[in-house]
Rosetta silent file (secondary structure, phi, psi, omega in degrees, C-alpha in Angstrom):
SEQUENCE: XXXXXXXXXXXXXXXXXXXXXXXXXXXXXXXXXXXXXXXXXXXXXXXXXXXXXXXXXXXXXXXXXXXXXXXXXXXXXXXXXXXXXXXXXXXXXXXXXXXXXXXXXXXXXXXXXXXXXXXXXXXXXXXXXXXXXXXXXXXXXXXXXXXXXXXXXXXXXXXXXXXXXXXXXXXXXXXXXXXXXXXXXXXXXXXXXXXXXXXXXXXXXXXXXXXXXXXXXXXXXXXXXXXXXXXXXXXXXXXXXXXXXXXXXXXXXXXXXXXXXXXXXXXXXXXXXXXXXXXXXXXXXXXXXXXXXXXXXXXXXXXXXXXXXXXXXXXXXXXXXXXXXXXXXXXXXXXXXXXXXXXXX
SCORE:     score description
SCORE:     0.000 S_00000001
   1 L     0.000  143.275 -178.688   18.481   48.810   91.616 S_00000001
   2 L   -89.175  132.753  166.419   17.786   51.424   88.853 S_00000001
   3 L  -110.935  151.985  172.474   14.638   50.478   86.660 S_00000001
   4 L   -69.224  149.778 -179.358   13.778   51.937   83.416 S_00000001
   5 L   -51.020  151.642  178.766   10.922   54.241   83.226 S_00000001
   6 H   -57.081  -40.301 -179.184    7.527   52.541   82.632 S_00000001
   7 H   -66.194  -30.470 -179.613    6.960   53.678   79.089 S_00000001
   8 H   -70.850  -34.473  178.007   10.337   52.365   78.037 S_00000001
   9 H   -65.530  -37.683 -179.784    9.517   49.043   79.688 S_00000001
  10 H   -62.946  -56.256 -176.854    6.208   48.938   77.749 S_00000001
  11 H   -56.322  -47.457  174.412    7.897   49.757   74.360 S_00000001
  12 H   -61.954  -36.625  177.294   10.517   46.935   75.069 S_00000001
  13 H   -66.352  -41.204  175.848    7.870   44.462   75.943 S_00000001
  14 H   -66.833  -34.059 -174.121    5.873   45.036   72.725 S_00000001
  15 H   -71.594  -40.827 -177.711    9.097   45.014   70.681 S_00000001
  16 H   -60.964  -39.452 -177.583    9.890   41.603   72.333 S_00000001
  17 H   -71.877  -34.310  170.946    6.474   40.289   71.541 S_00000001
  18 H   -53.029  -55.480  175.228    6.512   41.539   67.984 S_00000001
  19 H   -49.418  -45.408  178.671    9.897   39.940   67.553 S_00000001
  20 H   -61.829  -43.296 -176.582    8.752   36.685   68.939 S_00000001
  21 H   -65.033  -45.252 -174.747    5.777   36.649   66.547 S_00000001
  22 H   -63.161  -49.320 -177.905    7.872   37.617   63.557 S_00000001
  23 H   -64.129  -43.247  175.512   10.490   35.056   64.370 S_00000001
  24 H   -56.035  -44.522 -178.667    7.954   32.389   65.117 S_00000001
  25 H   -65.258  -46.642  176.953    6.012   33.158   61.958 S_00000001
  26 H   -59.836  -41.875  172.859    9.123   33.062   59.806 S_00000001
  27 H   -56.401  -46.496  179.668    9.986   29.741   61.326 S_00000001
  28 H   -67.353  -39.826  179.869    6.584   28.432   60.558 S_00000001
  29 H   -61.839  -48.677  174.645    6.657   29.757   57.058 S_00000001
  30 H   -55.998  -41.509  177.107   10.026   28.096   56.418 S_00000001
  31 H   -60.343  -45.527 -176.518    8.680   24.853   57.977 S_00000001
  32 H   -59.105  -45.915 -178.720    5.662   25.138   55.866 S_00000001
  33 H   -67.314  -25.946 -176.351    7.641   25.669   52.596 S_00000001
  34 H   -72.630  -50.350 -177.140    9.962   22.760   53.465 S_00000001
  35 H   -65.350  -14.865 -175.611    6.928   20.536   53.911 S_00000001
  36 L  -110.169    6.322 -175.337    5.322   21.544   50.647 S_00000001
  37 L   -69.063  -22.148  167.736    8.297   21.738   48.479 S_00000001
  38 L   -99.300   20.174  173.300    7.416   18.363   46.810 S_00000001
  39 E  -113.559  129.105 -178.809    3.809   19.307   46.373 S_00000001
  40 L   -62.859  143.454 -175.107    2.788   20.755   43.035 S_00000001
  41 L   -69.388  159.186  171.256    1.378   24.312   43.160 S_00000001
  42 L   -54.245  143.482  168.998   -2.299   25.079   42.407 S_00000001
  43 L    86.325   11.953 -175.524   -3.321   25.185   38.896 S_00000001
  44 L   -81.498  133.874  172.461   -0.697   22.584   37.653 S_00000001
  45 E  -141.180  127.391  174.815   -2.001   20.588   34.657 S_00000001
  46 E  -122.790  125.440 -177.612   -0.066   17.934   32.802 S_00000001
  47 L    53.079   34.450  178.461   -1.471   16.389   29.624 S_00000001
  48 L    82.149    2.385 -177.406   -4.803   17.891   30.531 S_00000001
  49 E  -101.341  140.073  176.411   -4.947   16.299   34.045 S_00000001
  50 E   -82.018  115.683 -168.324   -5.354   18.626   37.105 S_00000001
  51 L  -120.025   21.598  175.681   -2.449   17.619   39.425 S_00000001
  52 L   -58.984  130.244 -179.403   -2.867   20.520   41.920 S_00000001
  53 L    66.239   15.917  176.366   -1.524   19.976   45.418 S_00000001
  54 L   -91.206  157.586  179.709   -0.320   16.485   44.519 S_00000001
  55 E   -81.885  173.186  178.099    2.997   14.969   45.446 S_00000001
  56 H   -56.578  -52.234 -172.750    5.561   13.869   42.963 S_00000001
  57 H   -69.133  -46.432  176.368    4.513   10.228   43.524 S_00000001
  58 H   -52.730  -44.148  175.111    0.738   10.955   43.313 S_00000001
  59 H   -59.589  -42.843  179.918    1.311   12.864   40.141 S_00000001
  60 H   -63.941  -48.251  177.217    3.330   10.117   38.627 S_00000001
  61 H   -65.113  -26.434  179.632    0.582    7.455   39.369 S_00000001
  62 H   -70.808  -50.388  178.354   -2.140    9.732   38.038 S_00000001
  63 H   -53.159  -46.038 -179.571   -0.331   10.375   34.873 S_00000001
  64 H   -60.070  -47.485 -175.223    0.497    6.602   34.477 S_00000001
  65 H   -75.411  -39.027 -172.179   -3.145    5.628   35.005 S_00000001
  66 H   -87.616  -25.105 -164.641   -4.808    8.348   32.977 S_00000001
  67 H  -123.814  -50.966 -169.350   -2.375    8.843   30.099 S_00000001
  68 H   -76.997  -38.462 -177.958    0.347    6.129   29.771 S_00000001
  69 H   -63.781  -59.005  175.056   -1.811    3.118   30.310 S_00000001
  70 H   -58.251  -33.804  170.726   -4.495    4.107   27.701 S_00000001
  71 H   -61.503  -30.476 -173.463   -1.874    5.211   25.244 S_00000001
  72 L   -85.322   -6.582  175.638   -0.325    1.769   25.458 S_00000001
  73 L   -68.571  147.470 -170.486   -3.596   -0.127   24.430 S_00000001
  74 L   -55.611  153.715  175.731   -3.387   -1.788   21.014 S_00000001
  75 E  -115.982  137.976  177.284   -4.620    0.278   17.930 S_00000001
  76 E   -88.359  124.922 -179.729   -6.845   -1.317   15.329 S_00000001
  77 E  -105.229  127.168  174.618   -5.648   -0.632   11.720 S_00000001
  78 E  -119.812  132.039  177.322   -8.147   -1.264    8.965 S_00000001
  79 E  -131.251  105.857 -174.137   -7.149   -1.540    5.324 S_00000001
  80 L    57.463 -121.658  173.452  -10.162   -2.354    3.172 S_00000001
  81 L   -93.401   12.595 -171.241  -11.629   -5.639    4.629 S_00000001
  82 E  -114.321  138.122  177.864   -8.498   -6.442    6.286 S_00000001
  83 E  -121.164  132.950 -178.071   -7.763   -5.566    9.999 S_00000001
  84 E  -120.869  152.378  174.028   -4.337   -5.304   11.641 S_00000001
  85 E  -112.718  130.969  175.466   -3.334   -4.745   15.300 S_00000001
  86 E  -113.210  119.776  176.106   -0.448   -2.490   16.189 S_00000001
  87 L   -71.741  112.417 -170.313    0.763   -2.967   19.814 S_00000001
  88 L   -79.216  -35.776 -172.511    1.197    0.682   20.831 S_00000001
  89 H   -47.282  -53.496 -175.421    3.012    0.127   24.244 S_00000001
  90 H   -68.462   -9.501 -177.086    6.374   -0.789   22.721 S_00000001
  91 H   -86.752  -17.061 -160.245    6.196    2.079   20.247 S_00000001
  92 E  -122.096  146.677  165.685    5.814    4.905   22.862 S_00000001
  93 E  -131.317  116.616  179.421    7.823    6.355   25.773 S_00000001
  94 E   -99.417  115.306 -175.071    6.192    8.929   27.944 S_00000001
  95 L   -79.405   75.765  178.240    8.602   11.110   29.954 S_00000001
  96 H   -57.863  -56.881  178.320    6.536   11.291   33.144 S_00000001
  97 H   -53.742  -36.449  178.909    9.420   12.558   35.241 S_00000001
  98 H   -70.622  -40.314  173.183   10.368   15.151   32.862 S_00000001
  99 H   -65.018  -34.973 -179.725    6.812   16.633   32.694 S_00000001
 100 H   -72.297  -35.989  174.735    6.648   16.679   36.482 S_00000001
 101 H   -53.239  -47.666  179.904   10.021   18.424   36.698 S_00000001
 102 H   -59.423  -34.767  178.416    8.727   21.049   34.308 S_00000001
 103 H   -71.284  -33.955 -177.170    5.575   21.509   36.542 S_00000001
 104 H   -78.063  -13.703 -172.454    7.710   22.039   39.439 S_00000001
 105 H   -56.507  -42.894 -174.769    9.880   24.691   37.858 S_00000001
 106 H   -67.317  -28.538 -175.657    7.739   27.869   39.082 S_00000001
 107 H   -80.942  -34.032 -176.877    8.124   26.619   42.742 S_00000001
 108 H   -71.808  -30.665 -175.078   11.997   25.941   42.375 S_00000001
 109 H   -85.665  -22.365 -173.220   12.604   29.327   40.712 S_00000001
 110 L   -75.765  148.968  176.757   10.409   31.504   43.058 S_00000001
 111 L   -82.733  167.827 -174.862   12.038   33.025   46.240 S_00000001
 112 H   -58.166  -47.240 -179.031   10.938   31.957   49.710 S_00000001
 113 H   -56.732  -45.379 -179.998    8.854   35.164   50.443 S_00000001
 114 H   -55.263  -46.930 -179.173    7.121   34.717   47.086 S_00000001
 115 H   -60.661  -52.741  176.617    6.320   31.010   47.776 S_00000001
 116 H   -45.566  -57.533 -170.669    5.124   31.996   51.303 S_00000001
 117 H   -63.158  -40.584 -173.190    2.936   34.840   49.946 S_00000001
 118 H   -62.881  -43.340  177.768    1.501   32.624   47.174 S_00000001
 119 H   -64.468  -41.404  176.974    0.540   30.068   49.692 S_00000001
 120 H   -56.706  -45.997 -171.511   -0.970   32.572   52.055 S_00000001
 121 L   -91.936    4.611  178.395   -2.939   34.166   49.399 S_00000001
 122 L    46.136   43.808  174.858   -3.741   30.662   47.717 S_00000001
 123 L   -71.237  138.164  172.587   -2.505   31.998   44.391 S_00000001
 124 L   -90.320  102.326 -176.705   -2.599   29.533   41.535 S_00000001
 125 L  -110.358    6.741  172.387    0.909   29.612   40.117 S_00000001
 126 L   -63.047  146.584 -172.803    0.872   26.190   38.474 S_00000001
 127 L  -113.670  162.397  174.151    1.664   25.851   34.788 S_00000001
 128 E  -105.288  132.296 -172.452    0.284   23.544   32.025 S_00000001
 129 E  -117.657  126.481  176.874    2.587   21.155   30.588 S_00000001
 130 L   -71.163  160.662  177.591    1.922   19.252   27.296 S_00000001
 131 L   -66.787  136.855  173.196    2.207   15.533   26.947 S_00000001
 132 L  -114.379  100.227 -175.197    5.834   14.537   26.151 S_00000001
 133 E  -119.274  135.227  176.121    5.849   11.189   24.058 S_00000001
 134 E  -109.730  123.838 -176.497    8.774    9.779   22.221 S_00000001
 135 E   -92.846  147.697  167.378    8.053    7.342   19.322 S_00000001
 136 L   -89.049   89.059 -171.457   10.161    4.340   18.330 S_00000001
 137 H   -66.888  -33.962  172.916   10.319    5.274   14.675 S_00000001
 138 H   -51.230  -49.421 -176.577   12.335    2.126   13.891 S_00000001
 139 H   -73.313  -28.762 -178.787    9.839   -0.300   15.337 S_00000001
 140 H   -72.126  -39.138  177.610    6.959    1.699   13.725 S_00000001
 141 H   -56.581  -45.964  175.544    8.850    1.529   10.362 S_00000001
 142 H   -53.955  -57.120  174.035    9.301   -2.095   10.676 S_00000001
 143 H   -52.644  -39.345  178.758    5.654   -2.653   11.360 S_00000001
 144 H   -67.273  -41.265  177.732    4.634   -0.593    8.412 S_00000001
 145 H   -61.650  -46.195  175.030    6.968   -2.582    6.214 S_00000001
 146 H   -60.534  -45.256  176.087    5.670   -5.831    7.224 S_00000001
 147 H   -69.827  -40.568  177.217    2.011   -4.847    6.851 S_00000001
 148 H   -50.955  -41.338 -177.723    2.601   -3.138    3.578 S_00000001
 149 H   -65.504  -34.952 -175.710    4.101   -6.429    2.191 S_00000001
 150 H   -72.201  -29.208 -171.015    0.961   -8.418    3.469 S_00000001
 151 H   -91.811  -29.107 -169.762   -1.305   -5.941    1.723 S_00000001
 152 L   -58.184  131.572  166.877    0.594   -5.439   -1.646 S_00000001
 153 E  -135.938  125.991 -177.061   -1.011   -6.960   -4.773 S_00000001
 154 L   -76.723  148.984  177.786    0.403   -6.171   -8.084 S_00000001
 155 L   -74.226  149.448 -176.489   -1.849   -5.210  -10.926 S_00000001
 156 E  -133.342  128.412  175.787   -2.347   -7.859  -13.524 S_00000001
 157 L   -76.865  145.929  163.118   -3.615   -7.508  -17.137 S_00000001
 158 L   -52.441  130.735  177.839   -6.340   -9.706  -18.584 S_00000001
 159 E  -135.571  157.691 -177.385   -4.800  -12.434  -20.734 S_00000001
 160 E   -89.018  126.530  176.578   -5.694  -15.079  -23.231 S_00000001
 161 E  -135.554  158.537  176.036   -4.898  -18.643  -22.030 S_00000001
 162 E  -103.326  134.729  169.391   -5.651  -22.084  -23.406 S_00000001
 163 E  -126.113  111.893 -178.632   -7.380  -24.649  -21.206 S_00000001
 164 L    70.445 -117.279  176.510   -7.740  -28.022  -22.791 S_00000001
 165 L  -122.671   38.510 -177.714   -9.030  -27.088  -26.211 S_00000001
 166 E  -138.373  145.806  177.664  -10.818  -23.887  -25.427 S_00000001
 167 E   -92.974  134.994  177.303   -9.465  -20.384  -25.079 S_00000001
 168 E  -127.999  165.315 -177.665  -10.233  -18.478  -21.927 S_00000001
 169 E  -106.466  121.992  169.902   -9.565  -15.114  -20.501 S_00000001
 170 E   -82.988  124.007 -172.293   -7.600  -14.958  -17.205 S_00000001
 171 L   -68.276  156.900  178.790   -9.117  -11.846  -15.604 S_00000001
 172 L   -73.263  168.575 -178.131   -7.461   -8.628  -14.881 S_00000001
 173 E  -147.976  136.859  173.588   -6.636   -7.565  -11.240 S_00000001
 174 L   -85.699  132.771 -176.713   -6.312   -4.201   -9.695 S_00000001
 175 E   -75.937  145.352  177.997   -3.044   -3.598   -7.854 S_00000001
 176 E  -134.176  132.965  179.110   -3.239   -2.541   -4.307 S_00000001
 177 E  -147.121  153.273 -174.351   -0.504   -1.115   -2.089 S_00000001
 178 E   -73.477  134.745  173.278   -0.379    0.558    1.360 S_00000001
 179 L   -83.369   87.245 -168.106    0.120    4.336    1.309 S_00000001
 180 H   -60.137  -44.199 -165.837    2.974    4.130    3.870 S_00000001
 181 H   -70.984  -46.324 -178.753    3.628    7.859    4.281 S_00000001
 182 H   -66.216  -35.826  179.686   -0.118    8.633    4.970 S_00000001
 183 H   -66.116  -49.536  173.946   -0.475    5.710    7.199 S_00000001
 184 H   -49.914  -48.195 -177.266    2.645    6.494    9.127 S_00000001
 185 H   -67.083  -39.919 -179.967    1.432   10.080    9.776 S_00000001
 186 H   -63.716  -36.964  176.545   -2.034    8.722   10.857 S_00000001
 187 H   -67.917  -42.686  176.608   -0.382    6.165   13.247 S_00000001
 188 H   -60.527  -35.608  171.669    1.807    8.717   14.741 S_00000001
 189 H   -66.159  -31.327  175.834   -1.125   10.914   15.494 S_00000001
 190 H   -70.794  -49.750 -172.642   -2.964    7.940   17.037 S_00000001
 191 H   -60.668  -34.047 -176.517    0.050    6.863   19.074 S_00000001
 192 H  -100.884  -14.960  179.066    0.473   10.290   20.751 S_00000001
 193 H  -104.256   -3.062  172.004   -3.332   11.388   20.847 S_00000001
 194 L    84.843   12.857  174.534   -4.698    8.099   22.080 S_00000001
 195 L   -71.210  129.586 -168.519   -6.917    7.277   18.982 S_00000001
 196 L  -111.562    5.342  173.538   -7.483    3.508   18.881 S_00000001
 197 E  -134.079  121.517 -178.549   -8.833    3.032   15.434 S_00000001
 198 E  -127.284  133.642  177.009   -7.052    4.040   12.218 S_00000001
 199 E   -94.119  116.300 -172.573   -8.039    3.667    8.585 S_00000001
 200 L   -90.273  114.431 -179.055   -4.864    2.870    6.530 S_00000001
 201 L   -69.501  145.758  176.817   -5.217    4.486    3.041 S_00000001
 202 E  -124.482  166.404  178.903   -4.193    2.435    0.067 S_00000001
 203 E  -113.616  131.536 -178.053   -3.088    3.197   -3.590 S_00000001
 204 E  -112.892  138.750 -175.774   -4.720    1.404   -6.454 S_00000001
 205 E  -120.681  128.300 -179.006   -2.986    0.691   -9.751 S_00000001
 206 L   -84.785  147.704  175.739   -5.247   -0.107  -12.577 S_00000001
 207 L   -70.644  150.779  178.918   -4.408   -2.769  -15.142 S_00000001
 208 L   -67.466  -35.561 -170.916   -3.370   -1.808  -18.625 S_00000001
 209 L  -126.152  119.813  171.413   -5.721   -4.408  -20.245 S_00000001
 210 L   -96.300  175.658 -176.133   -9.189   -5.432  -18.750 S_00000001
 211 H   -56.351  -36.780 -176.200  -11.423   -8.267  -19.932 S_00000001
 212 H   -74.277  -11.819 -172.168  -13.271   -5.895  -22.283 S_00000001
 213 H  -108.322   -1.009 -178.450  -10.039   -4.835  -23.730 S_00000001
 214 L   -67.886  141.503 -176.253   -8.477   -8.282  -24.515 S_00000001
 215 L   -89.998 -176.583 -178.381   -7.592   -8.619  -28.180 S_00000001
 216 L   -75.756  171.170  179.863   -8.380  -11.530  -30.472 S_00000001
 217 E  -148.654  150.955 -170.287   -6.956  -14.936  -30.400 S_00000001
 218 E  -122.705  134.995 -179.930   -6.846  -17.817  -32.777 S_00000001
 219 E  -126.585  125.238  175.630   -7.301  -21.474  -31.938 S_00000001
 220 E  -113.525  124.338  174.110   -6.625  -24.148  -34.701 S_00000001
 221 E  -101.076  106.963 -179.101   -7.866  -27.759  -34.016 S_00000001
 222 L   -64.960  -32.618  179.627   -6.006  -30.015  -36.363 S_00000001
 223 L   -66.401  -34.853 -173.110   -8.355  -32.892  -35.629 S_00000001
 224 L   -97.165   -9.774 -175.362  -11.332  -30.864  -36.564 S_00000001
 225 L    53.793   46.183 -174.184   -9.592  -28.993  -39.415 S_00000001
 226 E  -138.805  151.559  175.859  -11.109  -25.791  -38.279 S_00000001
 227 E  -110.466  130.175  170.416   -9.737  -22.243  -37.143 S_00000001
 228 E  -112.887  125.668  174.216  -11.654  -20.505  -34.346 S_00000001
 229 E   -94.021  124.890  172.171  -11.486  -16.818  -33.897 S_00000001
 230 E  -103.716  135.814  175.917  -11.966  -15.600  -30.354 S_00000001
 231 E  -125.894  131.930  179.122  -12.748  -11.923  -29.522 S_00000001
 232 L    48.828   37.178  171.217  -12.647  -10.661  -25.911 S_00000001
 233 L    88.014  -11.516  177.240  -12.546  -14.307  -24.838 S_00000001
 234 E  -107.459  149.147  176.828  -15.668  -15.403  -26.751 S_00000001
 235 E   -60.247  128.653  179.839  -15.940  -17.411  -29.971 S_00000001
 236 E  -113.757  -31.648 -175.000  -16.662  -14.931  -32.770 S_00000001
 237 E  -159.245  156.880  178.904  -16.166  -17.018  -35.938 S_00000001
 238 E  -126.822  138.551  174.346  -15.262  -20.507  -37.368 S_00000001
 239 E  -129.441  139.936  174.136  -13.357  -21.087  -40.462 S_00000001
 240 E   -81.230  147.850 -176.843  -12.427  -24.376  -42.314 S_00000001
 241 L  -140.871  154.510  162.556   -8.723  -24.861  -42.941 S_00000001
 242 E   -97.793  150.510 -175.367   -6.356  -27.296  -44.599 S_00000001
 243 E  -129.104 -177.828 -170.456   -3.549  -28.504  -42.555 S_00000001
 244 E   -78.140  147.656  172.437   -0.144  -30.223  -43.161 S_00000001
 245 L   -62.823  160.667  179.564    0.151  -33.738  -44.357 S_00000001
 246 L   -53.040  -30.455  172.705    1.473  -36.497  -42.160 S_00000001
 247 L   -82.458  -21.146  172.778    4.922  -35.984  -43.790 S_00000001
 248 L  -133.798   71.121 -168.184    4.808  -32.335  -43.342 S_00000001
 249 L   -68.332  156.238  172.182    2.728  -31.830  -40.232 S_00000001
 250 L   -79.638  125.609 -176.635    1.418  -28.555  -38.945 S_00000001
 251 L   -69.212  139.459  174.582    3.214  -27.927  -35.700 S_00000001
 252 L   -93.692  155.685  177.440    1.372  -27.735  -32.423 S_00000001
 253 E   145.488 -161.282 -178.418    1.946  -25.233  -29.552 S_00000001
 254 E  -110.262  109.541 -179.326    1.527  -21.552  -28.698 S_00000001
 255 E  -123.742 -172.995  173.830    2.525  -18.973  -31.311 S_00000001
 256 E  -151.185  155.047  175.516    1.747  -15.439  -32.330 S_00000001
 257 E   -71.439  122.341 -172.589    1.282  -13.616  -35.594 S_00000001
 258 E  -103.190  -23.041  179.762    4.602  -11.919  -36.423 S_00000001
 259 E  -156.346  133.330  173.173    3.698  -10.395  -39.864 S_00000001
 260 E   -99.739  134.784 -173.782    0.642   -9.558  -41.876 S_00000001
 261 E  -123.060  112.146  178.008    1.153   -9.801  -45.617 S_00000001
 262 E   -89.539  137.559 -179.118   -1.124   -8.052  -48.191 S_00000001
 263 L    38.460   65.836 -174.432   -0.894   -9.662  -51.723 S_00000001
 264 L   -74.086  164.294  173.968    2.198  -11.592  -50.646 S_00000001
 265 L  -102.422  123.188  176.971    4.952  -12.835  -52.797 S_00000001
 266 E   -71.805  128.097  174.267    5.722  -16.620  -52.552 S_00000001
 267 E  -107.262  137.056 -178.499    9.389  -17.490  -52.100 S_00000001
 268 L   -74.297  126.988 -163.469   10.730  -20.889  -52.739 S_00000001
 269 L   -90.941    3.934  178.330   11.764  -22.349  -49.464 S_00000001
 270 L    78.418    9.259  176.343   14.389  -24.774  -51.184 S_00000001
 271 L   -76.766  178.502 -177.546   12.706  -27.893  -50.068 S_00000001
 272 L   -71.569  -34.370 -173.636   12.403  -30.977  -52.030 S_00000001
 273 L   -76.025   -9.969  177.763    8.783  -30.595  -52.796 S_00000001
 274 L  -103.734   -0.753 -177.705    9.464  -27.101  -54.313 S_00000001
 275 L   -43.635  -40.051  177.277   12.403  -28.162  -56.419 S_00000001
 276 L   -86.138    4.931 -175.189   10.425  -27.742  -59.673 S_00000001
 277 L  -105.809  162.446  178.655    8.928  -24.419  -58.839 S_00000001
 278 L   -56.164  158.268  169.091    9.946  -20.850  -59.567 S_00000001
 279 L   -64.820  -33.491  169.415   12.113  -18.919  -57.101 S_00000001
 280 E  -146.567  158.304 -178.430    9.306  -16.524  -56.477 S_00000001
 281 E  -136.796  119.104  176.319    5.659  -16.104  -57.528 S_00000001
 282 L   -81.101  176.651 -177.497    4.254  -12.611  -57.289 S_00000001
 283 L   -57.848  138.144  172.197    0.699  -11.714  -56.443 S_00000001
 284 L   149.851 -179.926 -166.075   -1.933  -13.177  -58.811 S_00000001
 285 L   -67.986   -9.271  178.362   -4.009  -16.164  -59.415 S_00000001
 286 L  -101.227    3.778 -178.051   -1.140  -18.743  -59.436 S_00000001
 287 L   -75.267  116.140 -169.105    0.326  -17.551  -56.123 S_00000001
 288 L   -64.090  -15.545 -178.074    0.131  -20.468  -53.481 S_00000001
 289 L   -90.964   -6.556 -177.743   -0.371  -18.022  -50.725 S_00000001
 290 L    75.669 -146.128 -171.623   -3.490  -16.381  -52.160 S_00000001
 291 L   -93.459  -20.511 -171.235   -4.311  -12.794  -51.486 S_00000001
 292 E  -145.889  148.869  170.528   -3.349  -12.584  -47.808 S_00000001
 293 E  -141.942  145.640 -172.558   -0.868  -14.290  -45.479 S_00000001
 294 E  -126.976  108.917 -177.567   -0.332  -14.284  -41.749 S_00000001
 295 E   -83.787  145.381  177.048    3.206  -15.353  -40.669 S_00000001
 296 E  -123.217  159.881 -175.530    3.663  -17.019  -37.231 S_00000001
 297 L   -79.629   48.377  172.251    6.782  -17.537  -35.177 S_00000001
 298 L  -127.490  119.416 -174.449    7.333  -21.095  -36.447 S_00000001
 299 L   -50.626  127.979  174.037    9.784  -21.047  -39.337 S_00000001
 300 L    73.956    0.627  177.523    8.038  -21.359  -42.785 S_00000001
 301 L  -100.484  139.421 -172.525    4.500  -21.630  -41.243 S_00000001
 302 E  -144.932  153.316  155.991    1.720  -19.369  -42.208 S_00000001
 303 E   -98.530  115.911 -171.610   -1.982  -18.967  -42.331 S_00000001
 304 E  -148.641  172.853  179.271   -2.778  -18.023  -45.832 S_00000001
 305 E   -82.527 -174.071 -171.706   -5.160  -18.237  -48.727 S_00000001
 306 L  -150.711  154.485  169.119   -5.008  -20.796  -51.488 S_00000001
 307 L   -97.774  -12.793  179.747   -5.702  -21.459  -55.128 S_00000001
 308 L  -102.088   74.885  179.985   -6.629  -25.049  -54.220 S_00000001
 309 H   -56.240  -25.864 -178.314   -9.969  -24.573  -52.562 S_00000001
 310 H   -74.065  -12.454 -178.882  -10.766  -28.313  -52.744 S_00000001
 311 H   -80.508  -19.282 -175.862   -7.871  -28.934  -50.088 S_00000001
 312 L   -59.705  128.553  171.878   -9.830  -27.115  -47.270 S_00000001
 313 L   100.978    1.818 -175.881  -10.828  -29.475  -44.653 S_00000001
 314 L  -122.299  170.057  173.331   -8.108  -31.999  -45.606 S_00000001
 315 E   -94.060   93.320 -168.892   -4.472  -32.694  -44.665 S_00000001
 316 E  -133.064   -5.963 -174.968   -2.974  -31.291  -47.839 S_00000001
 317 E  -102.818  177.331  176.014   -0.388  -28.658  -47.097 S_00000001
 318 L   -94.714   39.640  171.330    3.393  -28.624  -46.245 S_00000001
 319 L   109.621  -16.155  177.097    2.528  -27.585  -42.705 S_00000001
 320 L   -75.349  167.123  177.662    0.741  -24.214  -43.345 S_00000001
 321 E  -104.872  117.034 -179.943   -2.908  -23.614  -42.609 S_00000001
 322 E  -101.329  145.605 -179.972   -4.881  -22.797  -45.807 S_00000001
 323 E  -141.557  157.594  169.282   -8.148  -20.989  -45.986 S_00000001
 324 L   -51.815  152.667  179.036  -10.615  -19.818  -48.652 S_00000001
 325 H   -62.324  -38.483 -173.220   -9.967  -16.560  -50.043 S_00000001
 326 H   -67.573  -35.138 -174.106  -13.074  -14.946  -48.499 S_00000001
 327 H   -78.837  -41.454  175.491  -12.150  -16.304  -45.087 S_00000001
 328 H   -61.343  -33.891  174.187   -8.522  -15.290  -45.018 S_00000001
 329 H   -64.790  -37.095  175.547   -9.443  -11.840  -46.213 S_00000001
 330 H   -73.166  -46.919  179.031  -11.977  -11.594  -43.414 S_00000001
 331 H   -60.170  -42.891 -176.532   -9.716  -12.954  -40.790 S_00000001
 332 H   -54.505  -33.255 -172.904   -6.723  -10.657  -41.967 S_00000001
 333 H   -87.905  -12.312 -174.450   -8.894   -7.639  -41.079 S_00000001
 334 H   -96.861  -15.077 -176.703   -9.860   -8.932  -37.617 S_00000001
 335 L  -120.929  165.001  172.461   -6.346   -9.701  -36.271 S_00000001
 336 L  -129.544  172.193  173.227   -3.114   -7.873  -35.638 S_00000001
 337 L   -53.124  140.266 -176.874    0.589   -8.544  -35.263 S_00000001
 338 L    92.170  -12.104  176.479    1.029  -10.126  -31.818 S_00000001
 339 L   -57.157  130.972 -177.525   -2.278  -11.974  -31.863 S_00000001
 340 E   -76.765  147.331 -178.202   -1.810  -15.336  -30.162 S_00000001
 341 E  -133.112  116.767  172.957   -2.321  -18.539  -32.142 S_00000001
 342 E  -102.617  126.911 -175.869   -2.864  -21.857  -30.372 S_00000001
 343 E  -115.949  118.533  178.170   -2.552  -24.961  -32.488 S_00000001
 344 E  -122.201  171.209  175.618   -3.959  -28.135  -30.856 S_00000001
 345 L  -124.553    0.000    0.000   -4.897  -31.588  -31.859 S_00000001
C-alpha cells in the first residue's frame, strides 16, 4: 500500500487537530452564547440598579423589590395643619418588562462573534435604562379635586350683626384654596421619584373688609328712647330720641340709610295728621325735619332733627326718630349711605 510521505502526514495531523479544536471551540462558543442569551450583559443598570449577569426573572424581582414596591408606598400630603394620604400604588404603572427588553437590546443586535468576543474579554456592554413610569392622570385629577374641595374656604368680610339688643361684629375670614397646578406637579414628581412627603401649596384670598375696617352702625332702642352709634363694633356714642306714638309707631327691624339730606325740605305726606299743613316747608326754623335728615328704607321714616326739643325722650312723632339739632348734626357727619340701622324694642 502506498503511504504519504512523513511530512505530509504530519501536516495532515496538525490540520486535523486544529480543525477539531476550532470546531469544538465554535460549538462551545455557540453553546455558551445559547446558555447566556437570557442573562443581562455586564454593566446593565435599570433605574439605578446594577443588574449585571442577572436573568430576566432575577432582574424582574430585583426591580419590583427595589423600585416598584417603594414607589407604591403611600404619600403624605400636608396643607397647612391638615394632612392627607395619597395611595400611590393605584396611581402608577412601572413597565418592568419594557425596561428589561431595552436592556437586552445590545445582546440581541450584536453578532455571534461579537457576543462571544465580549464574553471572552469580559467587556461591559450593558446599557443604562431610565425608570419607565406611567401615571394615571384621571385618578390623580380626581384625588386633587376631592382634596381641593375639602380644603377650600371662601373669604368672608367682617359684617355687622344684631345679637339680642346688642350690635356685634362677625369676624372676617381669609379664603384658602389649594394651588391645584403646583400640587399636581409636586405629586407627579413624588410619584415618579419616590418622595413620600409633599407640601401642597395654597392660595390665600384676603377679605375686602376686616374688623378694623367695619363701618358704623346704628341701634335704636324704642323702649329706652335712645339711639346708639357703633363704630368698628364698639359703642361710640349715645343720643336721646323721640319715637313714634302708639298710633304711629316706629317700625322695628333691620334697615339702612338710603339718603343723607342737608338742610332738607319737608314735603307733606298727605296723611290726615298733615292735612292742615303746607305742601312743602323749606329749610328754616319752622321745618319739622330740622337741619339734617337721614332717610332709611322704610317708607316715610327718617332720623331727623326737630323744632320740638321737648319731645325728645317721648313717644311723640309720626314714626320718625327725632333728635336734638346738635345730635343730628353730629350723627350726620359720622354715618354714610348704606349704614345699617337696627330698630328694636
